[in-house]
C-alpha positions, 0 to 999 in steps of 0.5 A, a space after each residue: 129728462 125731456 120726452 122725445 117728440 115726433 113731428 109730422 108734416 101732412 097735406 090738410 087738417 083732414 090727414 092731420 086729424 087722421 094721423 093724430 087719431 091713428 098715432 094716439 091709437 098706436 102708442 102711448 103718446 100725447 098729442 101737442 097743438 097742430 100748426 100750420 103753414 101755407 106755402 107760396 106754391 100752395 096752388 101746386 100742393 095736393 091740399 093747399 095747406 100743410 099741417 104739423 102734428 107733434 106727438 110726445 112719449 118715449 122714443 119707442 112710443 113716438 117712433 110707433 106713433 109716427 109710423 101709424 101716423 104716416 100710414 094713416 096720412 097716406 091714405 088721405 093725401 100724404 106726408 110732406 116730411 116727419 122727424 123723431 127728436 130723442 131729447 130736445 134741447 131747451 131752445 128747441 122746446 121753446 120753438 115747438 111750443 109756437 103755433 100758426 093756428 092761433 094767428 089769423 
C-alpha cells in the first residue's frame, strides 16, 4: 500500500526548511525532495520563489506534519497551498518524483 503524501507550497526556501523541520519533529514522516516554482508574477509575491515540500507517512502522521508545517511557515513568509493525498495513483507517484531544483 502506498504511503500518504502531503504537499505544501510556501514562499521561499527559508520557510520550506522551517516547515520541513517542524513537520518532521511533529510526526513520523519522511521528507522528500523539495521542488521550486518562480511564477510570472514573482515580483508581486512576499518572496519571489515558491517551494513545494513533500512528506510521506500514514494519513494521520502526514496530517499532523502538515499542520505543524503550515504553522511554522506562517511565522516566516506564509503558505500558498497545501493538500494531502491519502493513496496516490501510480501516475501521480511518477509526477511526485519530479523536481525543478536540479534544473538550472
